[in-house]
Every structure is written in C-alpha cells, then in structure tokens.
C-alpha angles and dihedrals in degrees: 000000000000120000121237120199125190145155109249112190091325097319124109106234130183135180145147127266091274090060097049095097089052092050090049090049092054093043101043111017102046129055125235097266093051093049093045090063090061095046092046091053092047089050092050099040105024094247144021133197125226140171126220125225091270095055097256114146125227141170126215111211121193112225125214091251091059094256124118134233122208115210126186114230120213115248116245112251091201124220099265 
C-alpha cells in the first residue's frame, strides 16, 4: 500500500491507494464549505465517516499532529 499525501482545502491529508478515490472526492467534487464540515467533525470527535458519490465508504481520522488520514471502509455484504 503506497501512501498518498495531499493538501485538501487547506488540510494535510494522507491515505493509502484504497483511499485515493475518497481523497479525490473531497478535493475535487465538494466545495470548501461542504468539506469543512467533515474536517470540523473529525477535529471535534477524532473521526468522521462519509460516503462518496459512488457509494464507497470512508473514514477521516484526525492525527495527533493535526493532519488527517483517510481510510476506506469495507462495505457491508449483509446477511441475505
């Protein structure tokens, strides 16, 4: 897993290859005010979950050095 690091609307964000679509979604598909809600919640609570426009699930985790890590969550396959 290679690490990707980028500035997303003024926030330093990193994540592995599986998180790249989520990073791109935050950086290119949402405007500053929409993204800031996610980063504010991650700052206050340590993490926040979001879903991109293709239904992929991610978590933003705030790191101790005030950067953020994006992690892709596995979709639930359900029991049926």
